[in-house]
C-alpha positions in Angstrom: 46.9 -113.0 -29.3 48.0 -115.2 -32.2 50.0 -113.6 -35.0 49.0 -114.5 -38.6 52.0 -116.8 -38.7 50.8 -118.7 -35.7 47.3 -118.9 -37.2 48.9 -120.4 -40.4 50.8 -122.9 -38.3 47.7 -123.9 -36.5 45.7 -124.3 -39.7 48.5 -126.4 -41.3 48.6 -128.6 -38.2 44.9 -129.2 -38.2 45.0 -129.9 -41.9 47.7 -132.5 -41.4 45.6 -134.2 -38.7 42.7 -134.3 -41.1 44.7 -135.8 -43.9 46.4 -138.4 -41.6 43.0 -139.5 -40.4 41.6 -139.8 -43.9 44.3 -142.1 -45.1 44.7 -144.1 -41.8 41.1 -145.3 -42.3 41.8 -146.4 -45.8 45.1 -148.1 -45.3 44.0 -151.8 -45.2 41.8 -151.5 -48.3 43.8 -148.9 -50.2 45.3 -151.3 -52.7 41.8 -152.5 -53.8 42.0 -149.7 -56.4 44.2 -152.2 -58.3 40.9 -154.0 -59.1 39.3 -151.1 -60.8 39.7 -151.2 -64.6 40.1 -147.4 -65.0 43.0 -147.2 -62.4 44.6 -150.3 -63.9 44.7 -148.4 -67.2 46.1 -145.2 -65.5 48.7 -147.3 -63.6 49.8 -149.1 -66.8 50.3 -145.7 -68.5 52.3 -144.4 -65.5 54.4 -147.5 -65.4 55.2 -147.2 -69.1 56.2 -143.5 -68.6 58.5 -144.5 -65.7 60.1 -147.3 -67.7 60.7 -145.3 -70.8 61.2 -141.8 -69.5 62.6 -142.1 -65.9 64.5 -145.4 -65.5 66.4 -144.7 -68.7 67.8 -141.5 -67.1 69.1 -143.2 -63.9 72.1 -145.3 -62.9 71.3 -149.0 -62.2 72.1 -148.6 -58.5 70.1 -145.4 -58.0 68.8 -144.3 -54.6 65.1 -143.3 -54.4 62.7 -141.4 -52.1 59.1 -142.3 -52.3 57.6 -139.1 -50.9 54.2 -139.8 -49.5 54.5 -143.4 -50.5 51.4 -144.8 -48.8 51.1 -148.5 -49.1 54.2 -148.8 -51.3 52.6 -149.5 -54.6 55.3 -147.5 -56.5 58.2 -148.3 -54.2 57.4 -151.9 -55.2 57.5 -150.9 -58.9 60.9 -149.3 -58.7 62.4 -152.0 -56.3 61.3 -154.7 -58.7 62.2 -153.0 -62.0 65.6 -152.0 -60.7 66.9 -154.8 -58.4 70.2 -152.8 -57.7 68.3 -149.8 -56.5 67.6 -148.9 -52.8 65.4 -146.4 -51.3 63.2 -145.0 -48.6 59.4 -144.7 -48.3 58.4 -141.6 -46.4 54.8 -141.3 -45.3 52.5 -139.5 -42.9 50.5 -142.5 -41.8 51.7 -145.3 -39.7 48.9 -147.6 -41.0 50.0 -147.1 -44.6 53.6 -147.8 -43.7 52.7 -151.0 -42.0 51.0 -152.2 -45.2 54.0 -151.1 -47.3 56.5 -152.8 -45.0 54.6 -156.1 -45.1 54.5 -155.8 -48.9 58.2 -155.3 -49.1 58.8 -158.4 -47.0 56.5 -160.5 -49.2 58.2 -159.3 -52.4 61.7 -159.8 -51.0 63.1 -156.3 -51.1 62.7 -155.2 -47.5 66.5 -155.2 -47.1 66.7 -152.4 -49.7 64.0 -150.1 -48.4 63.8 -147.9 -45.3 60.4 -146.9 -43.9 60.1 -143.5 -42.3 57.0 -142.0 -40.7 56.9 -138.3 -41.1 55.2 -135.2 -42.4 56.5 -133.8 -45.8 56.3 -130.4 -44.2 59.4 -131.5 -42.2 61.1 -133.7 -44.8 64.1 -131.4 -45.3 64.8 -131.4 -41.5 64.0 -135.1 -41.0 66.2 -136.3 -43.9 69.0 -133.7 -43.5 72.3 -135.2 -44.8 70.6 -137.7 -47.1 70.5 -137.5 -50.8 68.8 -139.3 -53.6 69.0 -139.8 -57.4 65.2 -139.9 -57.6 62.4 -138.5 -55.6 58.8 -139.2 -56.6 55.3 -138.4 -55.5 52.3 -139.8 -57.2 48.6 -139.1 -57.5 47.4 -136.7 -54.7 50.6 -136.3 -52.6 51.2 -132.7 -53.6 47.5 -132.1 -53.3 47.5 -132.9 -49.6 50.6 -131.1 -48.4 50.2 -127.8 -46.6 52.6 -125.8 -48.8 53.4 -127.5 -52.1 55.8 -124.8 -53.3 57.9 -125.3 -50.2 57.6 -129.1 -50.3 58.9 -129.1 -53.9 61.9 -127.0 -52.8 62.6 -129.3 -49.9 62.5 -132.4 -52.2 64.7 -130.7 -54.7 67.2 -130.0 -52.0 67.4 -133.7 -51.2 68.4 -134.6 -54.8 71.9 -135.3 -55.9 73.2 -133.1 -58.7 71.5 -134.4 -61.9 68.8 -136.1 -59.7 65.1 -136.3 -60.8 61.9 -135.2 -59.1 58.9 -137.1 -60.7 55.4 -136.1 -59.9 51.9 -137.2 -60.9 49.5 -134.4 -59.9 45.7 -133.8 -59.7 44.6 -131.5 -62.5 42.5 -128.4 -61.7 40.9 -128.6 -65.1 39.9 -132.2 -64.7 38.5 -131.5 -61.2 36.4 -128.8 -62.6 35.1 -131.0 -65.4 34.4 -133.9 -63.0 32.5 -131.7 -60.6 30.4 -130.1 -63.3 29.5 -133.6 -64.5 28.0 -134.5 -61.1 26.3 -131.2 -60.7 28.6 -129.6 -58.1 29.2 -126.2 -59.6 30.6 -124.7 -56.4 33.3 -127.3 -56.3 34.0 -126.8 -60.0 34.6 -123.0 -59.5 36.9 -123.8 -56.5 38.9 -126.2 -58.7 39.6 -123.4 -61.2 41.0 -121.5 -58.3 43.4 -124.5 -57.7 41.7 -125.9 -54.7 39.0 -128.5 -54.4 38.0 -132.1 -54.0 36.3 -135.0 -55.7 34.1 -136.3 -52.9 32.5 -134.8 -49.8 34.5 -137.2 -47.6 38.0 -136.2 -48.7 39.9 -133.1 -47.5 40.3 -130.1 -49.8 43.5 -130.4 -51.8 45.7 -128.3 -54.0 45.1 -128.7 -57.7 47.4 -127.9 -60.6 47.5 -126.6 -64.1 50.5 -126.5 -66.5 51.5 -123.0 -65.5 51.5 -123.7 -61.8 53.6 -126.8 -62.3 56.2 -124.9 -64.3 56.4 -122.1 -61.8 56.7 -124.4 -58.8 59.6 -126.3 -60.3 61.4 -123.2 -61.6 61.2 -121.7 -58.2 62.8 -124.8 -56.7 65.7 -124.5 -59.2 64.6 -127.5 -61.2 64.7 -127.9 -65.0 61.5 -129.5 -66.4 62.4 -132.3 -68.8 58.9 -133.8 -69.4 55.5 -132.2 -68.7 52.4 -134.1 -70.0 49.3 -135.6 -68.6 47.2 -138.8 -68.9 44.8 -140.6 -69.3 43.5 -138.2 -71.9 40.8 -140.1 -73.8 38.9 -141.7 -71.0 38.0 -140.2 -67.6 37.0 -141.7 -64.3 33.4 -141.7 -63.0 32.2 -141.1 -59.5 32.7 -144.7 -58.5 36.3 -144.5 -59.3 36.7 -141.9 -56.5 35.8 -144.8 -54.1 38.0 -147.7 -53.0 35.5 -150.2 -54.2 33.2 -150.4 -57.2 33.6 -149.2 -60.8 31.4 -147.2 -63.1 29.5 -149.9 -65.2 30.1 -148.0 -68.5 33.9 -147.9 -67.9 34.0 -151.6 -67.0 32.2 -152.4 -70.3 34.5 -150.1 -72.3 37.7 -151.6 -70.8 36.6 -155.2 -70.9 38.8 -157.9 -72.6 40.9 -156.9 -75.6 39.4 -153.4 -75.5 41.6 -152.6 -72.6 44.8 -153.1 -74.7 43.3 -151.1 -77.6 42.4 -148.1 -75.3 45.9 -148.4 -73.7 47.5 -148.3 -77.1 45.6 -145.2 -78.1 46.4 -143.5 -74.8 50.0 -144.4 -75.0 50.4 -143.2 -78.6 49.5 -139.7 -77.5 51.1 -139.7 -74.1 53.8 -137.3 -75.2 51.9 -135.5 -77.9 52.5 -131.7 -78.0 50.0 -129.8 -76.0 48.2 -132.9 -74.7 48.8 -132.2 -70.9 45.7 -130.0 -70.7 43.5 -133.0 -71.3 45.0 -135.3 -68.7 43.2 -136.6 -65.7 46.5 -136.1 -63.9 49.6 -134.1 -64.9 52.9 -135.9 -65.1 56.3 -134.2 -64.8 59.9 -135.1 -64.7 62.2 -132.3 -63.4 66.0 -132.4 -63.0 68.3 -130.7 -60.5 71.1 -129.2 -62.5 74.4 -131.0 -62.2 
């Protein structure tokens, strides 16, 4: 008879298979989200936060780990912003890695980036002996790991003294708001219990509020330097949960010069005291003590 520990291992393994299959199917078209105005706004805010609040804290020749890097959208950002940097993209899905590697070759930084297929559940063992100035995971990566508390500890253990862990996390509060808005009250109640999803086709994922983020990082021995959230003034619609298509109202709102005006408003409050509770995603920079 299986022990509870065996049951947990089996459950985590089955969940990993589900997540891998979900992203494998989306790999070739995943970067099409770059065409959706809402995610263009969100990415511009994230890129601004990375330039102003992360790159300024790193040496020019920093080593990075893109944990759950997918198609390499943010590996590309760091490799191009910091031409003396080098790093590794670590991802569960071979199909995603193939897209990321081709992108690195097109953009001319393939010689500075390694591509490793692996499960973040095993990242500490897989990368034993390696160390990084920066580890980052964006959007739903810590939503889709089996044990986020352990994963954060493992990533923290791969940081050099003074190194940074940067995360962009799905908000439990926004997930509840979103699901109420489309009439899915059961999913909204689940979201407030820190578990849920935005569409019927995606696996359930872990969700976060400010307290959970603080507790996870503290348990990993990390010092939180920045904790905020964004976008705060405009939220995605149902179409923005798909790879293609955009909510018509959001397209109209973000058309032309309005895009820059909305970005300016969003960016002006990005670090406002107490703002993180409104964010579609939570953003945190945590530091391993020197």
